[in-house]
C-alpha positions as protocol buffer text, in pm:
chain_id: "A"
residue {
  index: 1
  type: MET
  ca { x: 12860 y: 34803 z: -4743 }
}
residue {
  index: 2
  type: LYS
  ca { x: 13087 y: 34544 z: -4780 }
}
residue {
  index: 3
  type: SER
  ca { x: 13349 y: 34678 z: -4565 }
}
residue {
  index: 4
  type: LEU
  ca { x: 13141 y: 34711 z: -4281 }
}
residue {
  index: 5
  type: VAL
  ca { x: 13054 y: 34275 z: -4323 }
}
residue {
  index: 6
  type: TYR
  ca { x: 13423 y: 34234 z: -4393 }
}
residue {
  index: 7
  type: ARG
  ca { x: 13564 y: 34360 z: -4021 }
}
residue {
  index: 8
  type: LEU
  ca { x: 13230 y: 34255 z: -3839 }
}
residue {
  index: 9
  type: LEU
  ca { x: 13323 y: 33894 z: -4027 }
}
residue {
  index: 10
  type: VAL
  ca { x: 13715 y: 33945 z: -3932 }
}
residue {
  index: 11
  type: LEU
  ca { x: 13617 y: 34003 z: -3558 }
}
residue {
  index: 12
  type: CYS
  ca { x: 13391 y: 33738 z: -3560 }
}
residue {
  index: 13
  type: VAL
  ca { x: 13676 y: 33512 z: -3645 }
}
residue {
  index: 14
  type: CYS
  ca { x: 13876 y: 33704 z: -3399 }
}
residue {
  index: 15
  type: PHE
  ca { x: 13685 y: 33649 z: -3104 }
}
residue {
  index: 16
  type: ALA
  ca { x: 13587 y: 33255 z: -3166 }
}
residue {
  index: 17
  type: PHE
  ca { x: 14011 y: 33167 z: -3168 }
}
residue {
  index: 18
  type: PHE
  ca { x: 14109 y: 33399 z: -2870 }
}
residue {
  index: 19
  type: SER
  ca { x: 13748 y: 33276 z: -2692 }
}
residue {
  index: 20
  type: THR
  ca { x: 13932 y: 32884 z: -2773 }
}
residue {
  index: 21
  type: ALA
  ca { x: 14298 y: 32981 z: -2661 }
}
residue {
  index: 22
  type: SER
  ca { x: 14118 y: 33098 z: -2398 }
}
residue {
  index: 23
  type: TRP
  ca { x: 13931 y: 32768 z: -2267 }
}
residue {
  index: 24
  type: LEU
  ca { x: 14180 y: 32551 z: -2373 }
}
residue {
  index: 25
  type: SER
  ca { x: 14476 y: 32709 z: -2123 }
}
residue {
  index: 26
  type: PHE
  ca { x: 14206 y: 32675 z: -1850 }
}
residue {
  index: 27
  type: SER
  ca { x: 14163 y: 32332 z: -1936 }
}
residue {
  index: 28
  type: LEU
  ca { x: 14534 y: 32264 z: -1989 }
}
residue {
  index: 29
  type: SER
  ca { x: 14548 y: 32442 z: -1641 }
}
residue {
  index: 30
  type: GLN
  ca { x: 14295 y: 32258 z: -1418 }
}
residue {
  index: 31
  type: LEU
  ca { x: 14385 y: 31884 z: -1582 }
}
residue {
  index: 32
  type: PHE
  ca { x: 14761 y: 32013 z: -1403 }
}
residue {
  index: 33
  type: ASN
  ca { x: 14627 y: 32122 z: -1120 }
}
residue {
  index: 34
  type: GLN
  ca { x: 14438 y: 31830 z: -1048 }
}
residue {
  index: 35
  type: SER
  ca { x: 14705 y: 31567 z: -1139 }
}
residue {
  index: 36
  type: LEU
  ca { x: 14885 y: 31716 z: -848 }
}
residue {
  index: 37
  type: GLU
  ca { x: 14613 y: 31671 z: -637 }
}
residue {
  index: 38
  type: ILE
  ca { x: 14668 y: 31333 z: -716 }
}
residue {
  index: 39
  type: GLU
  ca { x: 14999 y: 31262 z: -711 }
}
residue {
  index: 40
  type: ALA
  ca { x: 14931 y: 31477 z: -335 }
}
residue {
  index: 41
  type: THR
  ca { x: 14659 y: 31216 z: -249 }
}
residue {
  index: 42
  type: ARG
  ca { x: 14909 y: 30903 z: -311 }
}
residue {
  index: 43
  type: PHE
  ca { x: 15163 y: 31070 z: -24 }
}
residue {
  index: 44
  type: THR
  ca { x: 15163 y: 31110 z: 362 }
}
residue {
  index: 45
  type: LYS
  ca { x: 15435 y: 31240 z: 556 }
}
residue {
  index: 46
  type: VAL
  ca { x: 15588 y: 31024 z: 834 }
}
residue {
  index: 47
  type: ASP
  ca { x: 15754 y: 31205 z: 1038 }
}
residue {
  index: 48
  type: LYS
  ca { x: 16141 y: 31089 z: 1216 }
}
residue {
  index: 49
  type: TYR
  ca { x: 15933 y: 30880 z: 1494 }
}
residue {
  index: 50
  type: GLY
  ca { x: 15749 y: 30644 z: 1212 }
}
residue {
  index: 51
  type: GLU
  ca { x: 15381 y: 30813 z: 1302 }
}
residue {
  index: 52
  type: TYR
  ca { x: 15165 y: 30944 z: 985 }
}
residue {
  index: 53
  type: LEU
  ca { x: 15104 y: 31343 z: 986 }
}
residue {
  index: 54
  type: SER
  ca { x: 14822 y: 31528 z: 830 }
}
residue {
  index: 55
  type: PRO
  ca { x: 14925 y: 31690 z: 468 }
}
residue {
  index: 56
  type: ASN
  ca { x: 14963 y: 32085 z: 630 }
}
residue {
  index: 57
  type: ASP
  ca { x: 15160 y: 31962 z: 937 }
}
residue {
  index: 58
  type: GLY
  ca { x: 15566 y: 31871 z: 1007 }
}
residue {
  index: 59
  type: PRO
  ca { x: 15844 y: 31838 z: 1020 }
}
residue {
  index: 60
  type: TRP
  ca { x: 15804 y: 31521 z: 783 }
}
residue {
  index: 61
  type: HIS
  ca { x: 16160 y: 31310 z: 740 }
}
residue {
  index: 62
  type: CYS
  ca { x: 15965 y: 31025 z: 543 }
}
residue {
  index: 63
  type: VAL
  ca { x: 15758 y: 30969 z: 309 }
}
residue {
  index: 64
  type: TYR
  ca { x: 15462 y: 30687 z: 238 }
}
residue {
  index: 65
  type: ASP
  ca { x: 15315 y: 30622 z: -86 }
}
residue {
  index: 66
  type: SER
  ca { x: 15013 y: 30473 z: -89 }
}
residue {
  index: 67
  type: SER
  ca { x: 15034 y: 30353 z: -491 }
}
residue {
  index: 68
  type: THR
  ca { x: 15343 y: 30146 z: -404 }
}
residue {
  index: 69
  type: LYS
  ca { x: 15424 y: 30089 z: -77 }
}
residue {
  index: 70
  type: LEU
  ca { x: 15710 y: 30198 z: -32 }
}
residue {
  index: 71
  type: TYR
  ca { x: 15890 y: 30477 z: 216 }
}
residue {
  index: 72
  type: TRP
  ca { x: 16058 y: 30702 z: 99 }
}
residue {
  index: 73
  type: MET
  ca { x: 16333 y: 30897 z: 306 }
}
residue {
  index: 74
  type: VAL
  ca { x: 16281 y: 31241 z: 251 }
}
residue {
  index: 75
  type: GLY
  ca { x: 16617 y: 31459 z: 270 }
}
residue {
  index: 76
  type: ARG
  ca { x: 16642 y: 31694 z: 517 }
}
residue {
  index: 77
  type: ASP
  ca { x: 16800 y: 32074 z: 512 }
}
residue {
  index: 78
  type: ASP
  ca { x: 16965 y: 32033 z: 892 }
}
residue {
  index: 79
  type: GLU
  ca { x: 17360 y: 31880 z: 776 }
}
residue {
  index: 80
  type: SER
  ca { x: 17270 y: 31584 z: 964 }
}
residue {
  index: 81
  type: PRO
  ca { x: 17325 y: 31256 z: 839 }
}
residue {
  index: 82
  type: PHE
  ca { x: 17068 y: 31222 z: 642 }
}
residue {
  index: 83
  type: ASP
  ca { x: 17102 y: 31596 z: 470 }
}
residue {
  index: 84
  type: SER
  ca { x: 16975 y: 31608 z: 124 }
}
residue {
  index: 85
  type: TYR
  ca { x: 17342 y: 31823 z: 37 }
}
residue {
  index: 86
  type: TRP
  ca { x: 17529 y: 31477 z: 81 }
}
residue {
  index: 87
  type: SER
  ca { x: 17677 y: 31259 z: -233 }
}
residue {
  index: 88
  type: TYR
  ca { x: 17790 y: 30956 z: -230 }
}
residue {
  index: 89
  type: SER
  ca { x: 17997 y: 30760 z: -411 }
}
residue {
  index: 90
  type: TRP
  ca { x: 17779 y: 30414 z: -523 }
}
residue {
  index: 91
  type: TYR
  ca { x: 17932 y: 30112 z: -310 }
}
residue {
  index: 92
  type: SER
  ca { x: 17805 y: 29757 z: -212 }
}
residue {
  index: 93
  type: GLU
  ca { x: 17979 y: 29614 z: 81 }
}
residue {
  index: 94
  type: LYS
  ca { x: 17792 y: 29301 z: 104 }
}
residue {
  index: 95
  type: LEU
  ca { x: 17926 y: 29185 z: -255 }
}
residue {
  index: 96
  type: ASN
  ca { x: 18226 y: 29438 z: -217 }
}
residue {
  index: 97
  type: ILE
  ca { x: 18166 y: 29628 z: -552 }
}
residue {
  index: 98
  type: GLY
  ca { x: 18176 y: 29983 z: -641 }
}
residue {
  index: 99
  type: VAL
  ca { x: 18446 y: 30270 z: -492 }
}
residue {
  index: 100
  type: PRO
  ca { x: 18356 y: 30324 z: -121 }
}
residue {
  index: 101
  type: ASP
  ca { x: 18489 y: 30689 z: -19 }
}
residue {
  index: 102
  type: ALA
  ca { x: 18422 y: 30945 z: -355 }
}
residue {
  index: 103
  type: GLY
  ca { x: 18151 y: 31095 z: -231 }
}
residue {
  index: 104
  type: SER
  ca { x: 18098 y: 31430 z: 11 }
}
residue {
  index: 105
  type: CYS
  ca { x: 17968 y: 31412 z: 367 }
}
residue {
  index: 106
  type: PHE
  ca { x: 18043 y: 31545 z: 729 }
}
residue {
  index: 107
  type: TYR
  ca { x: 17947 y: 31253 z: 936 }
}
residue {
  index: 108
  type: GLU
  ca { x: 18241 y: 31020 z: 707 }
}
residue {
  index: 109
  type: SER
  ca { x: 18570 y: 31223 z: 678 }
}
residue {
  index: 110
  type: ALA
  ca { x: 18739 y: 30990 z: 449 }
}
residue {
  index: 111
  type: GLY
  ca { x: 18435 y: 31032 z: 233 }
}
residue {
  index: 112
  type: CYS
  ca { x: 18078 y: 30848 z: 174 }
}
residue {
  index: 113
  type: GLY
  ca { x: 18014 y: 30564 z: 49 }
}
residue {
  index: 114
  type: THR
  ca { x: 17605 y: 30497 z: -54 }
}
residue {
  index: 115
  type: HIS
  ca { x: 17732 y: 30167 z: 233 }
}
residue {
  index: 116
  type: HIS
  ca { x: 17740 y: 30470 z: 486 }
}
residue {
  index: 117
  type: LEU
  ca { x: 17388 y: 30628 z: 440 }
}
residue {
  index: 118
  type: ILE
  ca { x: 17290 y: 30275 z: 450 }
}
residue {
  index: 119
  type: SER
  ca { x: 17458 y: 30247 z: 755 }
}
residue {
  index: 120
  type: LYS
  ca { x: 17307 y: 30518 z: 916 }
}
residue {
  index: 121
  type: ALA
  ca { x: 16981 y: 30522 z: 849 }
}
residue {
  index: 122
  type: ASN
  ca { x: 16897 y: 30144 z: 972 }
}
residue {
  index: 123
  type: GLU
  ca { x: 17126 y: 30264 z: 1279 }
}
residue {
  index: 124
  type: LEU
  ca { x: 16905 y: 30514 z: 1391 }
}
residue {
  index: 125
  type: ALA
  ca { x: 16608 y: 30328 z: 1279 }
}
residue {
  index: 126
  type: LEU
  ca { x: 16512 y: 30669 z: 1065 }
}
residue {
  index: 127
  type: CYS
  ca { x: 16147 y: 30696 z: 1065 }
}
residue {
  index: 128
  type: ASN
  ca { x: 16141 y: 30403 z: 1332 }
}
residue {
  index: 129
  type: ASN
  ca { x: 16252 y: 30187 z: 997 }
}
residue {
  index: 130
  type: LYS
  ca { x: 16558 y: 29983 z: 997 }
}
residue {
  index: 131
  type: HIS
  ca { x: 16490 y: 29801 z: 649 }
}
residue {
  index: 132
  type: TRP
  ca { x: 16591 y: 30111 z: 374 }
}
residue {
  index: 133
  type: ARG
  ca { x: 16824 y: 30015 z: 109 }
}
residue {
  index: 134
  type: LEU
  ca { x: 16878 y: 30191 z: -218 }
}
residue {
  index: 135
  type: PRO
  ca { x: 16576 y: 30152 z: -444 }
}
residue {
  index: 136
  type: THR
  ca { x: 16585 y: 30030 z: -821 }
}
residue {
  index: 137
  type: PRO
  ca { x: 16571 y: 30167 z: -1086 }
}
residue {
  index: 138
  type: SER
  ca { x: 16199 y: 30119 z: -1139 }
}
residue {
  index: 139
  type: GLU
  ca { x: 16107 y: 30219 z: -774 }
}
residue {
  index: 140
  type: LEU
  ca { x: 16260 y: 30549 z: -836 }
}
residue {
  index: 141
  type: LEU
  ca { x: 16111 y: 30607 z: -1178 }
}
residue {
  index: 142
  type: THR
  ca { x: 15759 y: 30604 z: -988 }
}
residue {
  index: 143
  type: LEU
  ca { x: 15864 y: 30926 z: -823 }
}
residue {
  index: 144
  type: VAL
  ca { x: 15974 y: 31116 z: -1162 }
}
residue {
  index: 145
  type: GLN
  ca { x: 15697 y: 31418 z: -1280 }
}
residue {
  index: 146
  type: PRO
  ca { x: 15671 y: 31712 z: -1460 }
}
residue {
  index: 147
  type: SER
  ca { x: 15816 y: 31971 z: -1240 }
}
residue {
  index: 148
  type: PRO
  ca { x: 15539 y: 32125 z: -1041 }
}
residue {
  index: 149
  type: LYS
  ca { x: 15753 y: 32401 z: -897 }
}
residue {
  index: 150
  type: THR
  ca { x: 15914 y: 32599 z: -1215 }
}
residue {
  index: 151
  type: GLY
  ca { x: 16299 y: 32514 z: -1295 }
}
residue {
  index: 152
  type: GLY
  ca { x: 16247 y: 32282 z: -962 }
}
residue {
  index: 153
  type: ALA
  ca { x: 16368 y: 31907 z: -941 }
}
residue {
  index: 154
  type: THR
  ca { x: 16131 y: 31632 z: -1085 }
}
residue {
  index: 155
  type: ILE
  ca { x: 15898 y: 31496 z: -823 }
}
residue {
  index: 156
  type: HIS
  ca { x: 15611 y: 31664 z: -603 }
}
residue {
  index: 157
  type: HIS
  ca { x: 15771 y: 31931 z: -491 }
}
residue {
  index: 158
  type: ALA
  ca { x: 15539 y: 31964 z: -115 }
}
residue {
  index: 159
  type: TYR
  ca { x: 15629 y: 31604 z: 11 }
}
residue {
  index: 160
  type: PHE
  ca { x: 15971 y: 31635 z: -164 }
}
residue {
  index: 161
  type: PRO
  ca { x: 16077 y: 31997 z: -92 }
}
residue {
  index: 162
  type: GLN
  ca { x: 16465 y: 31935 z: -65 }
}
residue {
  index: 163
  type: THR
  ca { x: 16515 y: 31735 z: -351 }
}
residue {
  index: 164
  type: LYS
  ca { x: 16810 y: 31793 z: -597 }
}
residue {
  index: 165
  type: LYS
  ca { x: 16861 y: 31874 z: -962 }
}
residue {
  index: 166
  type: GLY
  ca { x: 17080 y: 31595 z: -984 }
}
residue {
  index: 167
  type: ASP
  ca { x: 17137 y: 31229 z: -1041 }
}
residue {
  index: 168
  type: TYR
  ca { x: 17093 y: 30977 z: -747 }
}
residue {
  index: 169
  type: TRP
  ca { x: 17177 y: 30634 z: -759 }
}
residue {
  index: 170
  type: THR
  ca { x: 16982 y: 30313 z: -744 }
}
residue {
  index: 171
  type: ALA
  ca { x: 17021 y: 29937 z: -673 }
}
residue {
  index: 172
  type: SER
  ca { x: 17143 y: 29847 z: -1025 }
}
residue {
  index: 173
  type: HIS
  ca { x: 17540 y: 29770 z: -1085 }
}
residue {
  index: 174
  type: SER
  ca { x: 17774 y: 29573 z: -1265 }
}
residue {
  index: 175
  type: GLN
  ca { x: 17598 y: 29806 z: -1607 }
}
residue {
  index: 176
  type: GLU
  ca { x: 17835 y: 29914 z: -1908 }
}
residue {
  index: 177
  type: VAL
  ca { x: 17950 y: 30314 z: -1913 }
}
residue {
  index: 178
  type: THR
  ca { x: 17859 y: 30458 z: -2250 }
}
residue {
  index: 179
  type: THR
  ca { x: 17967 y: 30804 z: -2216 }
}
residue {
  index: 180
  type: ASN
  ca { x: 18264 y: 30840 z: -2421 }
}
residue {
  index: 181
  type: ALA
  ca { x: 18470 y: 31056 z: -2213 }
}
residue {
  index: 182
  type: LEU
  ca { x: 18389 y: 30792 z: -1907 }
}
residue {
  index: 183
  type: SER
  ca { x: 18397 y: 30487 z: -2080 }
}
residue {
  index: 184
  type: TYR
  ca { x: 18766 y: 30370 z: -2007 }
}
residue {
  index: 185
  type: LEU
  ca { x: 18593 y: 30331 z: -1638 }
}
residue {
  index: 186
  type: LYS
  ca { x: 18387 y: 30049 z: -1758 }
}
residue {
  index: 187
  type: GLU
  ca { x: 18162 y: 29965 z: -1576 }
}
residue {
  index: 188
  type: GLY
  ca { x: 17900 y: 30151 z: -1302 }
}
residue {
  index: 189
  type: ALA
  ca { x: 17558 y: 30164 z: -1157 }
}
residue {
  index: 190
  type: VAL
  ca { x: 17216 y: 30377 z: -1252 }
}
residue {
  index: 191
  type: ALA
  ca { x: 17122 y: 30626 z: -1159 }
}
residue {
  index: 192
  type: VAL
  ca { x: 16801 y: 30862 z: -1223 }
}
residue {
  index: 193
  type: SER
  ca { x: 16789 y: 31219 z: -1304 }
}
residue {
  index: 194
  type: PHE
  ca { x: 16529 y: 31436 z: -1160 }
}
residue {
  index: 195
  type: ARG
  ca { x: 16657 y: 31704 z: -1404 }
}
residue {
  index: 196
  type: THR
  ca { x: 16574 y: 31513 z: -1677 }
}
residue {
  index: 197
  type: GLY
  ca { x: 16367 y: 31217 z: -1513 }
}
residue {
  index: 198
  type: ASP
  ca { x: 16584 y: 30972 z: -1735 }
}
residue {
  index: 199
  type: ILE
  ca { x: 16808 y: 30680 z: -1667 }
}
residue {
  index: 200
  type: LYS
  ca { x: 17158 y: 30652 z: -1693 }
}
residue {
  index: 201
  type: VAL
  ca { x: 17435 y: 30483 z: -1629 }
}
residue {
  index: 202
  type: LEU
  ca { x: 17726 y: 30692 z: -1390 }
}
residue {
  index: 203
  type: PRO
  ca { x: 18047 y: 30574 z: -1250 }
}
residue {
  index: 204
  type: TYR
  ca { x: 18048 y: 30391 z: -899 }
}
residue {
  index: 205
  type: ARG
  ca { x: 18361 y: 30664 z: -859 }
}
residue {
  index: 206
  type: THR
  ca { x: 18061 y: 30978 z: -891 }
}
residue {
  index: 207
  type: ALA
  ca { x: 17959 y: 31168 z: -684 }
}
residue {
  index: 208
  type: ALA
  ca { x: 17525 y: 31127 z: -703 }
}
residue {
  index: 209
  type: TYR
  ca { x: 17263 y: 31201 z: -460 }
}
residue {
  index: 210
  type: VAL
  ca { x: 17057 y: 30911 z: -236 }
}
residue {
  index: 211
  type: LYS
  ca { x: 16730 y: 30843 z: -193 }
}
residue {
  index: 212
  type: LEU
  ca { x: 16647 y: 30581 z: 0 }
}
residue {
  index: 213
  type: VAL
  ca { x: 16349 y: 30327 z: 2 }
}
residue {
  index: 214
  type: SER
  ca { x: 16199 y: 30055 z: 196 }
}
residue {
  index: 215
  type: SER
  ca { x: 15943 y: 29806 z: 118 }
}
residue {
  index: 216
  type: LYS
  ca { x: 15892 y: 29725 z: 524 }
}
residue {
  index: 217
  type: ARG
  ca { x: 15842 y: 29845 z: 886 }
}
């Protein structure tokens, strides 16, 4: 009799444990999905002419973030000047700071700097906008989130599908390079990693990615 009671108690405990675990797993999944839905309502797709699109329409070249009132260049996969594959060294023509031609893109045979992409985006009025620039670190960090796609970049993949799992330049410059192996280069600019969500200082000559932003239209 005692053995039967003991077995029944064990079964009850096991049932309670697995029921609680299943409920907790379901609740966490619900919370995660709800957070993605909330993030999705922030964003609106914008086509190359500057027209807003519905969530299921495309193609889109930019995204408007209603929470920050910022427009973002999405990054393409079409070998255009706005292809997300191209990389850029950090350079400011206005300040004459940085390294101008150490990145790689098809439209500048000598090499590419961030100033080339900014100039091209404003010249072509990407998404009917001529106010493109590098984002501040705090602006770019607003796009960082746990990746909704396993192994993907730490960004909302549905709206920024071509974002690379790498470093993206910001406008912040003249910062001390803290990486020991590169400390001899002394100064660089701040980048945000869409692999880890961290910020770092990279030497100006580093070939990193770029996601331009605009607060105007």
